[in-house]
Steps between C-alpha positions, in 0.01 A plus 500: 500500500266629230154642478304374202159591362217249520170658392402824333787711644333499830624175664863417527693228675845450642729247334739365758682233296504335160274206582178690404411808291386668825355426844137521389555225235693296760201511740251420228714206389544368855124526566425262211782259582359191680838413649539854644155500639536154643822604670331799661203286608733247655710767677178641648343173618210496258334162524583267209126456435463875442796556268301460178251757627785728609658469151170570331441809713853639434479435128149660475611794712814546283287531183259733669778725642680511163180611328420764766854641493498520120156666486589755778829579329329574169224708665731685743328359805794323669442723809174297549704176526806609695448630852744611760696211638480627858136500607522798738664748263358848509723679251624381160877510475746499216513159333245364743510125565177349361329168484254352260255254649196367321155397610391191309120530465470130394623386847391819684843551659835656442754326285813386676705646220655843557700734284719768653593826326632851543252776411676750269167684443136397497547383142847335531618214716813287508452137604766393749372148555212285623416203713243247605382637832461239775491727810314809614814710539786515248758479787361157598603305189845476331361555148314819582772617736745470209265704281467765770879528517521507117246782457678710765838438338368587158346821634817601679711426190281706276502793743875481542540515119268804468238306302210690356200423277666633191767228536235250379465668168789301351307175572809325628675648801816349631576594856 
């Protein structure tokens, strides 16, 4: 497992295997892959007549999200995008689990695309994964449940290995 930089030394991503440069690029690739999106639509009983619209929304949202993430990384405003994963959290904890969800003004609703990350500081986050969200609660869908487990495992692994913010200075961290 590696941690690799994405944007402006403020956003990083886990790399779990050799199939992609890192998890962020994997999600961005999946969210523009018609076969992947079609598979997710079929698994989640999206009506055949709505699949083209679903694909268009996912593709548009992917571009929007990538632009927002890049801009916020450059301007050190990632803390405006990533919020606490658990809605009722009162106190920020070490390597807090975070989510990025995006309001799409064009459709006046939240995108179904989510990114998940660990907050190293208000200016530094490490992407652990992402998903197309089909249910209200993460625990109610296999894809988001997997991402919930993954973010918890990544956090526990970093804590067990005494990870700290300075470890990101080398730009590639093998853990």
